[in-house]
KOLZA-780792 format. One line per field, with one value per residue: residue in one letter; residue number from 1; x, y, z of N, C-alpha, C in turn. Coordinates in Angstrom, 2 decimals. Layout:
resn = c(A, ...)
resi = c(NUM, ...)
npx = c(X, ...)
npy = c(Y, ...)
npz = c(Z, ...)
capx = c(X, ...)
capy = c(Y, ...)
capz = c(Z, ...)
cpx = c(X, ...)
cpy = c(Y, ...)
cpz = c(Z, ...)
//
This chain:
resn = c(X, X, X, X, X, X, X, X, X, X, X, X, X, X, X, X, X, X, X, X, X, X, X, X, X, X, X, X, X, X, X, X, X, X, X, X, X, X, X, X, X, X, X, X, X, X, X, X, X, X, X, X, X, X, X, X, X, X, X, X, X, X, X, X, X, X, X, X, X, X, X, X, X, X, X, X, X, X, X, X, X, X, X, X, X, X, X, X, X, X, X, X, X, X, X, X, X, X, X, X, X, X, X, X, X, X, X, X, X, X, X, X, X, X, X, X, X, X, X, X, X, X, X, X, X, X, X, X, X, X, X, X, X, X, X, X, X, X, X, X, X, X, X, X, X, X, X, X, X, X, X, X, X, X, X, X, X, X, X, X, X, X, X, X, X, X, X, X, X, X, X, X, X, X, X, X, X, X, X, X, X, X, X, X, X, X, X, X, X, X, X, X, X, X, X, X, X, X, X, X, X, X, X, X, X, X, X, X, X, X, X, X, X, X, X, X, X, X, X, X, X, X, X, X, X, X, X, X, X, X, X, X, X, X, X, X, X, X, X, X, X, X, X, X, X, X, X, X, X, X, X, X, X, X, X, X, X, X, X, X, X, X, X, X, X, X, X)
resi = c(1, 2, 3, 4, 5, 6, 7, 8, 9, 10, 11, 12, 13, 14, 15, 16, 17, 18, 19, 20, 21, 22, 23, 24, 25, 26, 27, 28, 29, 30, 31, 32, 33, 34, 35, 36, 37, 38, 39, 40, 41, 42, 43, 44, 45, 46, 47, 48, 49, 50, 51, 52, 53, 54, 55, 56, 57, 58, 59, 60, 61, 62, 63, 64, 65, 66, 67, 68, 69, 70, 71, 72, 73, 74, 75, 76, 77, 78, 79, 80, 81, 82, 83, 84, 85, 86, 87, 88, 89, 90, 91, 92, 93, 94, 95, 96, 97, 98, 99, 100, 101, 102, 103, 104, 105, 106, 107, 108, 109, 110, 111, 112, 113, 114, 115, 116, 117, 118, 119, 120, 121, 122, 123, 124, 125, 126, 127, 128, 129, 130, 131, 132, 133, 134, 135, 136, 137, 138, 139, 140, 141, 142, 143, 144, 145, 146, 147, 148, 149, 150, 151, 152, 153, 154, 155, 156, 157, 158, 159, 160, 161, 162, 163, 164, 165, 166, 167, 168, 169, 170, 171, 172, 173, 174, 175, 176, 177, 178, 179, 180, 181, 182, 183, 184, 185, 186, 187, 188, 189, 190, 191, 192, 193, 194, 195, 196, 197, 198, 199, 200, 201, 202, 203, 204, 205, 206, 207, 208, 209, 210, 211, 212, 213, 214, 215, 216, 217, 218, 219, 220, 221, 222, 223, 224, 225, 226, 227, 228, 229, 230, 231, 232, 233, 234, 235, 236, 237, 238, 239, 240, 241, 242, 243, 244, 245, 246, 247, 248, 249, 250, 251, 252, 253, 254, 255, 256, 257, 258, 259, 260, 261, 262, 263, 264, 265, 266, 267)
npx = c(35.32, 35.39, 33.13, 33.39, 31.37, 31.15, 30.59, 29.58, 30.13, 28.76, 29.85, 28.62, 29.47, 29.63, 26.85, 27.03, 25.92, 25.45, 27.30, 25.77, 23.11, 23.32, 23.86, 21.46, 19.60, 20.66, 20.38, 17.60, 16.95, 18.18, 16.74, 14.15, 14.64, 15.30, 12.87, 11.30, 12.45, 12.04, 9.27, 8.60, 9.72, 8.23, 5.65, 5.99, 6.51, 4.13, 2.38, 3.24, 2.71, -0.05, -0.91, -0.13, -1.68, -4.20, -4.20, -4.82, -7.53, -10.64, -11.52, -10.36, -7.63, -4.40, -3.04, -0.94, 2.40, 3.67, 5.19, 6.18, 5.08, 6.25, 8.88, 8.54, 6.65, 8.24, 9.95, 8.15, 7.59, 10.13, 10.53, 8.46, 9.11, 11.37, 10.56, 10.41, 8.48, 5.38, 2.81, -0.39, -2.97, -6.07, -8.45, -11.51, -13.72, -16.54, -18.32, -21.24, -24.20, -26.58, -25.75, -23.09, -20.39, -18.51, -15.36, -12.92, -9.83, -7.10, -4.15, -1.70, 1.56, 3.99, 7.05, 7.48, 4.98, 2.85, -0.19, -2.44, -5.63, -7.66, -10.87, -12.38, -14.48, -17.55, -19.53, -18.38, -17.41, -15.45, -14.49, -11.77, -8.99, -6.48, -3.73, -1.99, 0.99, 0.31, -0.89, -3.58, -6.50, -7.33, -9.82, -12.46, -15.84, -17.51, -19.37, -22.01, -21.04, -18.39, -17.30, -17.22, -14.96, -13.04, -11.35, -10.39, -9.88, -7.52, -8.80, -11.44, -14.72, -15.31, -13.10, -12.61, -12.13, -14.22, -14.30, -14.09, -11.59, -9.15, -7.98, -5.36, -4.05, -3.55, -1.32, 1.49, 3.47, 2.15, 0.15, 1.66, 2.88, 0.65, 0.02, 2.23, 1.76, -0.47, 0.64, 2.11, 0.07, -0.81, -1.91, -1.52, 0.62, 1.03, 2.92, 3.09, 5.42, 6.28, 5.75, 2.44, 0.08, -2.98, -6.53, -7.21, -5.18, -5.12, -3.83, -1.17, 1.80, 2.21, 3.39, 1.52, 0.08, -1.23, -3.08, -4.13, -6.27, -6.41, -8.04, -10.63, -10.78, -10.31, -8.71, -9.03, -9.43, -8.18, -6.97, -5.86, -3.12, -1.80, 1.28, 3.70, 6.47, 8.79, 8.81, 7.83, 5.53, 2.03, -0.40, -2.92, -5.53, -7.31, -9.94, -11.34, -14.25, -15.37, -14.59, -15.61, -15.51, -15.03, -14.10, -12.28, -9.23, -7.20, -4.16, -2.65, -0.52, 1.68, 3.80, 6.98, 9.26, 8.18, 7.74, 6.13, 3.82, 4.50, 2.54, 1.01, 0.48, -0.62, -3.09)
npy = c(-79.66, -77.54, -75.22, -72.16, -70.11, -66.66, -63.93, -60.74, -57.68, -54.56, -51.51, -48.60, -45.17, -43.33, -41.27, -37.84, -34.94, -31.82, -29.04, -26.73, -27.65, -29.20, -27.28, -25.87, -27.79, -28.26, -25.74, -25.50, -27.51, -26.53, -24.18, -25.15, -26.39, -24.20, -22.82, -24.61, -24.52, -21.80, -21.69, -23.37, -21.93, -19.57, -20.52, -21.40, -18.98, -17.57, -19.22, -18.86, -16.14, -16.16, -17.70, -15.98, -13.72, -14.82, -15.07, -12.61, -11.64, -9.98, -8.21, -10.08, -11.01, -11.47, -14.75, -16.19, -16.50, -14.19, -11.64, -10.13, -6.76, -4.49, -3.39, -2.71, -0.68, 1.24, 1.77, 3.00, 5.34, 6.55, 6.95, 8.74, 10.89, 11.83, 13.34, 16.57, 18.16, 17.69, 16.73, 15.25, 13.45, 12.44, 9.94, 8.95, 6.73, 6.25, 3.95, 4.24, 3.58, 3.97, 4.96, 5.52, 7.60, 9.64, 11.17, 13.41, 14.87, 17.20, 16.94, 18.69, 19.12, 20.63, 20.97, 22.86, 21.80, 22.37, 22.46, 21.83, 21.38, 20.69, 20.19, 18.34, 16.75, 15.38, 15.83, 18.15, 19.55, 21.93, 23.14, 24.58, 24.11, 25.28, 24.58, 26.70, 28.61, 29.66, 27.66, 27.27, 26.28, 27.57, 28.67, 27.97, 27.01, 25.12, 25.96, 28.36, 29.33, 29.88, 32.37, 33.07, 33.15, 31.52, 30.82, 28.01, 25.74, 23.00, 20.62, 20.86, 19.92, 20.84, 20.59, 17.95, 14.86, 12.88, 10.40, 10.99, 11.50, 13.78, 16.62, 17.49, 15.21, 13.70, 13.73, 11.93, 11.22, 11.58, 9.66, 7.26, 7.44, 7.24, 4.55, 3.48, 4.31, 2.81, 0.28, 0.74, 0.97, -1.57, -2.96, -5.17, -6.21, -7.34, -8.01, -8.63, -10.98, -10.87, -8.73, -8.07, -8.46, -6.97, -6.38, -4.00, -2.21, -1.98, -4.14, -3.64, -4.50, -4.49, -4.08, -5.53, -4.45, -5.43, -4.23, -5.16, -6.30, -8.26, -8.16, -8.94, -11.66, -12.79, -12.48, -9.35, -7.34, -4.09, -2.07, -1.97, -1.62, -0.77, -0.66, 1.14, -0.51, 0.80, 3.43, 3.19, 4.39, 4.82, 3.64, 2.78, 2.48, 0.93, 1.18, -0.38, -1.16, -2.87, -5.16, -4.83, -3.35, 0.09, 2.47, 3.53, 4.71, 6.30, 7.12, 8.87, 9.86, 11.09, 13.78, 14.98, 17.29, 19.78, 22.90, 25.03, 27.82, 31.06, 31.97, 29.77, 28.22, 30.02, 31.87)
npz = c(-56.19, -53.51, -52.54, -51.04, -49.17, -49.29, -47.32, -47.81, -46.30, -46.12, -45.20, -43.84, -43.72, -40.62, -39.72, -40.05, -38.87, -40.38, -39.19, -38.79, -38.59, -36.30, -34.38, -34.39, -33.45, -30.90, -29.77, -29.71, -27.88, -25.56, -25.25, -24.76, -22.34, -20.73, -20.79, -19.42, -16.86, -16.22, -16.31, -14.21, -12.08, -12.25, -11.77, -9.15, -7.86, -8.41, -7.06, -4.42, -4.08, -4.48, -2.30, -0.22, -0.78, -0.44, 2.26, 3.20, 4.45, 4.49, 7.42, 9.08, 11.07, 9.72, 9.24, 8.28, 7.00, 8.18, 10.31, 13.46, 13.73, 14.89, 14.42, 11.81, 11.94, 13.16, 11.01, 9.31, 10.73, 10.73, 7.97, 7.32, 8.95, 7.73, 5.62, 4.35, 3.14, 1.35, -0.99, -1.69, -3.36, -1.96, -1.01, 0.53, 2.18, 4.15, 5.99, 7.08, 9.10, 7.57, 5.16, 2.74, 3.07, 1.06, 0.47, -0.84, -2.00, -1.84, -0.01, 1.81, 3.22, 5.37, 7.07, 10.17, 11.18, 9.29, 7.53, 4.82, 3.57, 0.88, 0.04, -2.41, -3.13, -1.81, 1.25, 2.31, 0.16, -1.53, 0.70, 2.53, 4.57, 6.74, 8.65, 10.50, 11.44, 13.90, 15.27, 15.01, 13.11, 10.10, 7.78, 5.37, 4.66, 2.05, -0.98, -0.65, 1.69, 1.50, 1.67, 4.25, 6.62, 9.20, 12.32, 14.10, 16.89, 16.75, 17.51, 16.89, 15.79, 13.30, 11.74, 11.23, 9.53, 7.30, 8.52, 11.14, 12.11, 13.32, 11.46, 12.01, 12.62, 10.40, 8.77, 7.38, 9.29, 11.76, 11.52, 11.42, 13.92, 15.50, 15.17, 16.46, 19.07, 19.61, 19.94, 22.25, 24.04, 24.33, 22.20, 19.32, 16.53, 13.15, 10.27, 6.78, 5.50, 2.91, 0.03, -1.08, -3.65, -3.99, -4.43, -3.27, -3.70, -6.39, -7.56, -7.22, -5.57, -2.07, 1.32, 3.97, 6.88, 9.93, 12.63, 15.79, 18.49, 21.53, 23.63, 24.06, 24.25, 21.83, 18.59, 17.30, 14.59, 14.15, 12.57, 9.19, 7.17, 4.10, 2.70, 0.83, -0.55, -1.25, -0.24, 2.33, 3.17, 3.79, 1.43, 1.32, 3.67, 6.26, 8.59, 11.43, 13.34, 16.08, 14.76, 12.23, 9.01, 8.94, 7.77, 4.81, 3.49, 1.03, -0.73, -3.41, -6.15, -4.90, -4.13, -3.42, -1.77, -2.63, -4.19, -2.67, -2.97, -1.49, 0.34, 0.84, 3.12, 4.85, 6.73)
capx = c(35.86, 34.52, 32.85, 33.32, 30.52, 31.76, 29.60, 30.12, 29.56, 28.92, 29.93, 28.29, 30.16, 28.74, 26.16, 27.54, 25.04, 26.16, 27.49, 24.67, 21.94, 23.62, 23.72, 20.04, 18.96, 21.15, 19.77, 16.20, 16.91, 18.51, 15.62, 13.07, 15.07, 15.19, 11.44, 10.79, 12.91, 11.37, 7.87, 8.52, 9.99, 7.08, 4.54, 6.28, 6.34, 2.71, 1.75, 3.55, 1.97, -1.46, -1.12, -0.03, -2.86, -5.35, -4.12, -5.35, -8.98, -11.31, -11.98, -9.70, -6.19, -3.66, -2.60, 0.08, 3.52, 3.77, 6.10, 5.78, 5.15, 6.76, 10.00, 8.01, 6.05, 9.37, 10.41, 7.16, 7.82, 11.39, 10.33, 7.61, 9.82, 12.42, 9.98, 10.29, 7.17, 4.81, 1.38, -0.94, -4.42, -6.59, -9.84, -11.98, -15.10, -16.96, -19.50, -22.15, -25.32, -27.58, -25.19, -21.64, -19.96, -17.25, -14.67, -11.66, -9.24, -5.64, -3.55, -0.32, 2.24, 5.32, 7.58, 7.43, 3.67, 1.89, -1.01, -3.52, -6.53, -8.68, -11.85, -12.88, -15.75, -18.13, -20.40, -17.65, -16.79, -15.18, -13.90, -10.32, -8.55, -5.04, -3.13, -0.95, 2.03, -0.26, -1.46, -5.02, -6.91, -8.05, -10.38, -13.85, -16.62, -17.75, -20.63, -22.31, -20.36, -16.95, -16.84, -17.16, -13.73, -12.98, -10.20, -10.86, -8.84, -7.28, -9.68, -12.83, -15.42, -15.36, -11.90, -12.42, -12.44, -15.50, -14.22, -13.98, -10.19, -8.81, -7.10, -3.97, -3.46, -3.62, -0.06, 2.04, 4.16, 1.15, -0.52, 2.59, 3.05, -0.60, 0.19, 3.23, 1.10, -1.37, 1.47, 2.45, -1.12, -1.12, -2.38, -0.51, 0.78, 1.62, 3.17, 3.39, 6.85, 6.50, 4.75, 1.25, -0.75, -4.39, -7.45, -7.27, -4.16, -5.13, -2.89, 0.21, 2.26, 2.57, 3.38, 0.24, 0.26, -2.46, -3.09, -5.26, -6.34, -6.87, -8.66, -11.96, -10.67, -10.03, -8.00, -9.99, -8.71, -8.45, -6.55, -5.04, -2.42, -1.07, 2.42, 4.60, 7.75, 9.92, 8.78, 7.31, 4.40, 0.78, -1.12, -4.31, -5.69, -8.64, -10.28, -12.38, -14.91, -15.98, -14.25, -16.26, -14.91, -15.70, -13.71, -11.11, -8.57, -6.12, -3.36, -2.01, 0.07, 2.53, 4.88, 7.83, 10.11, 7.34, 8.00, 4.83, 3.80, 4.88, 1.40, 0.20, 0.09, -1.01, -4.56)
capy = c(-78.40, -77.05, -73.79, -71.46, -68.91, -65.41, -62.91, -59.40, -56.66, -53.18, -50.59, -47.21, -44.21, -42.75, -40.06, -36.63, -33.81, -30.58, -28.23, -25.78, -28.38, -29.59, -26.10, -25.54, -28.77, -28.00, -24.49, -25.79, -28.29, -25.62, -23.25, -25.88, -26.61, -22.92, -22.53, -25.48, -23.99, -20.53, -21.98, -23.91, -20.84, -18.66, -21.18, -21.41, -17.61, -17.25, -20.00, -18.22, -14.87, -16.48, -18.11, -14.81, -12.89, -15.49, -14.91, -11.29, -11.80, -8.83, -8.28, -11.17, -10.81, -12.44, -15.90, -16.96, -15.78, -12.85, -11.46, -9.03, -5.53, -3.35, -2.78, -2.15, 0.60, 2.16, 2.17, 3.94, 6.61, 7.12, 7.39, 9.93, 11.98, 12.30, 14.20, 17.99, 18.62, 16.84, 16.85, 13.99, 13.33, 11.44, 9.50, 8.34, 6.23, 5.90, 3.10, 4.47, 2.64, 4.14, 5.49, 5.58, 8.98, 9.72, 12.46, 13.39, 16.18, 17.30, 17.19, 19.19, 19.20, 21.24, 21.09, 21.88, 21.12, 23.18, 21.59, 22.44, 20.40, 21.22, 19.13, 18.47, 16.04, 14.96, 16.82, 19.39, 19.98, 23.36, 23.60, 24.67, 24.26, 25.48, 24.61, 27.71, 28.67, 30.02, 26.47, 27.20, 25.89, 28.65, 28.21, 28.27, 25.90, 25.21, 26.53, 29.76, 29.74, 29.99, 33.73, 33.23, 32.52, 31.40, 30.11, 27.14, 24.92, 21.78, 19.51, 21.21, 19.01, 21.44, 20.23, 16.50, 14.19, 12.16, 9.26, 11.49, 11.71, 15.21, 17.01, 17.64, 13.88, 12.94, 13.68, 10.58, 10.92, 11.45, 8.37, 6.20, 7.57, 6.73, 3.09, 3.19, 4.49, 1.66, -0.80, 1.10, 0.80, -2.99, -3.63, -6.00, -5.96, -8.33, -7.50, -9.70, -11.14, -10.49, -7.81, -8.78, -7.75, -7.11, -5.51, -2.70, -1.33, -2.12, -5.17, -3.24, -5.22, -3.68, -4.78, -5.38, -4.38, -5.57, -3.81, -5.87, -6.44, -9.56, -7.82, -9.54, -13.10, -13.24, -11.48, -8.45, -6.41, -2.67, -1.32, -2.67, -0.58, -1.24, 0.27, 1.09, -1.11, 1.70, 4.63, 2.84, 5.28, 4.12, 3.97, 2.41, 2.35, 0.50, 1.28, -1.32, -0.98, -4.15, -6.16, -4.54, -2.24, 1.37, 3.45, 3.27, 5.91, 5.99, 8.26, 8.64, 11.07, 11.73, 14.65, 15.43, 18.46, 20.66, 24.34, 25.64, 29.29, 31.65, 32.13, 28.57, 27.74, 31.17, 32.03)
capz = c(-55.65, -52.42, -52.68, -49.75, -49.25, -48.80, -46.98, -48.04, -45.40, -46.63, -44.05, -44.17, -42.84, -39.62, -40.15, -39.41, -39.18, -40.64, -37.97, -38.65, -38.09, -34.91, -33.51, -34.30, -32.55, -29.55, -29.30, -29.39, -26.64, -24.45, -25.08, -24.09, -20.96, -20.03, -20.62, -18.36, -15.57, -15.97, -16.05, -12.85, -11.15, -12.29, -11.09, -7.72, -7.39, -8.43, -6.00, -3.14, -4.05, -4.33, -0.91, 0.63, -1.03, 0.16, 3.71, 3.52, 4.44, 5.10, 8.81, 9.81, 11.25, 8.90, 10.05, 7.56, 6.38, 8.78, 11.44, 14.32, 12.96, 15.65, 13.72, 10.57, 12.32, 13.35, 9.67, 8.80, 11.45, 10.25, 6.59, 7.31, 9.61, 6.82, 4.59, 4.72, 2.67, 0.32, -1.26, -2.20, -3.49, -1.03, -1.14, 1.77, 2.20, 5.51, 5.86, 8.19, 9.16, 6.52, 3.93, 2.59, 2.87, 0.32, 0.53, -1.57, -2.20, -1.87, 1.30, 1.71, 4.52, 5.39, 8.43, 11.26, 11.13, 8.55, 6.70, 4.03, 2.98, -0.03, -0.19, -3.78, -3.27, -0.54, 1.90, 2.58, -1.09, -1.61, 1.95, 2.61, 5.95, 6.82, 9.98, 10.34, 12.47, 15.20, 15.89, 14.75, 11.77, 9.44, 6.52, 5.06, 4.16, 0.62, -1.42, -0.35, 2.92, 1.27, 1.96, 5.70, 7.11, 10.65, 12.89, 15.17, 17.50, 15.97, 17.89, 16.57, 14.90, 11.98, 10.97, 11.26, 8.27, 7.30, 9.43, 12.51, 12.49, 13.23, 10.37, 12.46, 12.83, 9.16, 8.03, 7.41, 10.55, 12.83, 11.34, 11.84, 15.36, 16.08, 15.22, 17.49, 20.37, 19.80, 20.48, 23.62, 24.87, 24.49, 20.99, 18.67, 15.09, 12.26, 8.92, 5.84, 5.24, 1.51, -0.50, -1.55, -4.62, -3.63, -5.16, -2.58, -4.26, -7.83, -7.98, -6.91, -4.38, -0.91, 2.60, 4.67, 8.33, 10.72, 14.04, 16.35, 19.94, 22.04, 24.92, 24.19, 24.20, 20.46, 17.79, 16.67, 13.73, 14.39, 11.39, 8.19, 6.42, 2.93, 2.68, -0.33, -0.13, -1.56, 0.60, 3.66, 3.45, 3.48, 0.20, 1.59, 5.12, 6.67, 10.02, 11.82, 14.63, 16.47, 13.77, 10.96, 8.27, 9.20, 6.75, 3.97, 2.99, 0.10, -1.19, -4.71, -6.72, -3.91, -4.60, -2.32, -2.06, -3.43, -4.06, -2.42, -2.98, -0.21, 1.25, 0.72, 4.45, 5.67, 6.80)
cpx = c(34.87, 34.36, 32.69, 32.49, 31.19, 30.66, 30.25, 29.40, 29.83, 28.85, 29.64, 29.04, 29.18, 28.14, 26.69, 26.64, 25.87, 26.23, 26.31, 23.44, 22.13, 23.41, 22.25, 19.33, 19.36, 20.52, 18.32, 16.07, 17.19, 17.37, 14.46, 13.39, 14.90, 13.73, 10.85, 11.18, 12.18, 9.91, 7.69, 8.73, 8.81, 5.90, 4.75, 6.07, 4.87, 1.96, 1.98, 2.78, 0.50, -1.78, -1.09, -1.26, -4.10, -5.37, -4.66, -6.86, -9.63, -11.80, -11.33, -8.20, -5.43, -3.06, -1.50, 1.14, 3.63, 4.86, 5.62, 6.02, 5.75, 7.90, 9.55, 7.37, 7.13, 9.89, 9.45, 7.34, 9.06, 11.22, 9.52, 8.33, 10.89, 11.88, 9.85, 8.95, 6.68, 3.35, 0.90, -2.44, -4.89, -8.05, -10.24, -13.42, -15.41, -18.29, -20.38, -23.37, -26.24, -27.02, -23.66, -21.28, -18.60, -16.67, -13.36, -11.13, -7.73, -5.15, -2.11, 0.26, 3.61, 5.78, 7.66, 6.10, 2.63, 1.12, -2.05, -4.32, -7.56, -9.63, -12.50, -14.15, -16.23, -18.97, -19.70, -16.93, -16.63, -14.54, -12.37, -9.95, -7.03, -4.61, -1.90, 0.03, 1.48, -0.92, -2.96, -5.29, -7.78, -8.67, -11.81, -14.53, -16.84, -19.07, -20.78, -21.57, -18.86, -16.41, -16.72, -15.98, -13.72, -11.70, -10.71, -9.68, -8.69, -8.21, -11.16, -13.43, -15.47, -14.18, -11.55, -12.82, -13.75, -15.49, -14.02, -12.57, -9.84, -7.81, -5.64, -3.29, -3.40, -2.36, 0.57, 2.75, 3.16, 0.42, 0.37, 2.79, 1.82, -0.52, 1.17, 2.62, 0.12, -0.59, 1.84, 1.29, -1.58, -1.70, -1.22, -0.45, 1.39, 1.81, 3.53, 4.89, 7.22, 5.48, 3.63, 0.48, -2.22, -5.24, -7.51, -6.29, -4.06, -4.14, -1.43, 0.63, 2.69, 2.77, 2.03, 0.50, -1.10, -2.21, -4.33, -5.17, -6.78, -7.61, -10.00, -11.95, -10.46, -9.29, -9.02, -9.21, -9.15, -8.13, -5.74, -4.44, -1.59, 0.04, 3.33, 5.95, 8.96, 9.98, 8.42, 6.24, 3.11, 0.19, -2.61, -4.43, -7.13, -8.80, -11.45, -12.95, -15.66, -15.76, -14.87, -15.62, -15.72, -15.35, -12.46, -10.55, -7.44, -5.43, -2.74, -1.42, 0.95, 3.64, 5.67, 8.70, 9.40, 7.70, 6.67, 4.92, 4.03, 3.75, 0.51, -0.33, -0.25, -2.51, -5.09)
cpy = c(-77.89, -75.55, -73.18, -70.20, -67.70, -64.38, -61.54, -58.41, -55.29, -52.23, -49.17, -46.28, -43.64, -41.44, -38.86, -35.46, -32.58, -29.76, -27.30, -26.45, -28.79, -28.42, -25.73, -26.46, -28.51, -26.76, -24.71, -26.54, -27.40, -24.65, -23.91, -26.12, -25.34, -22.56, -23.35, -24.96, -22.71, -20.74, -22.48, -22.81, -19.88, -19.24, -21.18, -20.03, -17.24, -17.99, -19.35, -16.91, -15.13, -16.88, -16.92, -13.92, -13.50, -15.35, -13.55, -11.34, -10.59, -9.13, -9.36, -10.91, -11.88, -13.53, -16.72, -16.04, -14.34, -12.84, -10.29, -7.71, -4.33, -2.63, -2.13, -0.79, 1.65, 2.66, 3.20, 5.32, 7.32, 7.68, 8.67, 11.14, 12.59, 13.25, 15.63, 18.57, 17.68, 17.22, 15.54, 14.13, 12.26, 11.14, 8.82, 7.88, 5.78, 5.16, 3.23, 3.58, 2.74, 4.64, 5.40, 7.03, 8.97, 11.12, 12.34, 14.78, 16.12, 17.66, 17.64, 19.37, 19.86, 21.34, 22.55, 21.13, 22.07, 22.25, 22.40, 21.31, 21.12, 20.08, 19.34, 17.68, 15.55, 16.07, 18.17, 19.91, 21.50, 23.92, 23.63, 24.89, 24.33, 25.50, 25.51, 27.69, 29.01, 28.84, 26.33, 26.79, 27.00, 28.11, 28.63, 27.02, 26.08, 25.88, 27.99, 30.26, 29.96, 31.38, 33.99, 32.44, 32.52, 30.70, 29.30, 26.35, 23.62, 20.61, 19.79, 20.19, 19.53, 21.02, 18.75, 15.92, 13.43, 10.97, 9.67, 11.75, 13.18, 15.50, 17.01, 16.29, 13.05, 13.04, 12.30, 10.25, 10.72, 10.11, 7.22, 6.23, 7.08, 5.20, 2.69, 3.32, 3.36, 0.50, -0.52, 0.86, -0.65, -3.69, -4.37, -5.71, -7.17, -7.70, -8.67, -9.77, -10.70, -9.43, -8.63, -7.90, -8.02, -6.15, -4.11, -1.71, -1.48, -3.13, -4.82, -3.90, -4.26, -4.60, -4.51, -5.48, -4.47, -5.10, -4.44, -5.93, -7.84, -9.37, -8.51, -11.05, -13.66, -12.13, -10.65, -7.39, -4.97, -1.81, -2.22, -1.61, -1.22, -0.22, 0.04, 0.54, -0.22, 2.88, 4.35, 3.84, 4.55, 4.59, 3.62, 2.07, 1.96, 0.65, 0.33, -0.96, -2.28, -5.22, -5.93, -3.32, -0.98, 2.39, 2.99, 4.60, 5.48, 7.27, 7.89, 9.97, 11.82, 12.54, 15.14, 16.59, 19.44, 22.12, 25.06, 27.17, 29.85, 31.70, 30.89, 28.09, 28.88, 31.31, 32.86)
cpz = c(-54.62, -52.56, -51.30, -49.93, -48.63, -48.55, -47.12, -47.13, -45.98, -45.44, -44.50, -43.23, -41.82, -40.11, -39.36, -39.83, -39.47, -39.35, -37.73, -38.05, -36.64, -33.95, -33.33, -33.32, -31.11, -28.97, -28.90, -28.08, -25.44, -24.17, -24.37, -22.63, -20.15, -19.78, -19.50, -16.99, -15.22, -15.62, -14.62, -11.82, -11.08, -11.56, -9.58, -7.12, -7.33, -7.32, -4.64, -2.98, -3.81, -2.90, 0.02, 0.47, -0.39, 1.67, 4.16, 3.36, 5.10, 6.51, 9.65, 9.88, 10.46, 9.78, 9.38, 6.98, 6.89, 9.83, 12.27, 13.59, 13.66, 14.93, 12.42, 10.84, 12.56, 12.00, 9.07, 9.43, 10.90, 8.83, 6.53, 7.91, 8.69, 5.75, 5.09, 4.29, 1.58, 0.09, -1.87, -2.37, -2.52, -1.35, 0.17, 1.60, 3.61, 5.41, 7.10, 8.07, 7.95, 5.19, 3.92, 2.26, 2.19, 0.43, -0.23, -1.77, -2.25, -0.47, 1.09, 3.11, 4.36, 6.83, 8.83, 11.35, 10.54, 7.62, 5.94, 3.39, 2.12, -0.39, -1.55, -4.04, -1.92, 0.06, 2.15, 1.34, -1.13, -0.36, 1.85, 4.07, 5.97, 8.27, 9.88, 11.51, 13.85, 15.90, 15.70, 13.30, 11.20, 8.16, 6.33, 4.56, 2.65, 0.30, -1.07, 0.88, 2.72, 1.58, 3.45, 6.25, 8.64, 11.05, 14.07, 15.73, 16.70, 16.30, 17.61, 15.62, 13.46, 11.10, 11.15, 9.92, 8.41, 8.26, 10.89, 12.98, 12.34, 12.11, 10.80, 12.70, 11.57, 8.30, 8.25, 8.72, 11.68, 12.74, 11.81, 13.35, 16.10, 16.21, 16.33, 18.89, 20.65, 20.42, 21.93, 24.57, 24.94, 23.28, 20.32, 17.17, 14.40, 10.89, 8.02, 5.58, 3.82, 1.12, -1.12, -2.52, -4.28, -4.45, -4.54, -3.20, -5.77, -8.36, -7.75, -5.59, -3.28, 0.29, 3.26, 6.17, 9.02, 12.15, 14.67, 17.88, 20.31, 23.37, 25.13, 24.00, 22.81, 19.72, 17.02, 15.90, 13.99, 13.18, 10.47, 7.28, 5.30, 2.64, 1.48, 0.11, -0.42, -0.59, 2.05, 4.12, 3.09, 2.15, 0.34, 3.07, 5.43, 8.18, 10.31, 13.20, 14.94, 15.39, 12.40, 10.31, 8.46, 8.13, 6.01, 3.48, 2.05, -0.33, -2.53, -5.20, -5.74, -4.58, -3.39, -2.77, -2.99, -3.16, -3.90, -2.54, -1.58, 0.79, 1.32, 2.07, 5.41, 5.65, 5.64)
//
């Protein structure tokens, strides 16, 4: 009798993961995928921001990721002109040959062109100056001289800031218009295409505007202005002389549509 070998195959049913387990694995895979995409996007953004920030070099006109700043200056003028009144804290540092002069206080403005400056620190601490309707600057010095009041013309040295800039030219519109006049006189401008986070503004991202000249055969930085992207008003301002930093000014705590006391801008 011939024996025929019979091979027996045992077939196992296909493994079927419980629906719950399948959903968990799928969710994990999707989460890992999303993290990978977000990480890549974040790295790309940080890389772009880092490159832009690295392009902002002290005393050197920006040379990367910029565009002509003329239209940006117009936006600054328009934004400042739209303000009826405001007040802001200000700080200033002037780097003179033998010392650094610091000044700070509160600046207030009201249309048509009323101003009040209260100096709270620096050589002129305690001084108050008011540009009144008569076109003159009224006020007093600090310390023992605070009782002696006087009225002087707006171009008097007595009412100039520590950096030599006249008080009547320190409202936001006058500053923006000053930049516009620089362009009319042949200077040039560049503004960053993107907002940039720098140490000057405490890591807060702003547009950076460079004003420079080429009259001496090279690009020489004259002013650098860090501007709030929401208000188009300056928050930090640098002045340069012969390509070297001369003074820095900053504003914080801006308040608009202020209900000033009735006699606030009177002598």
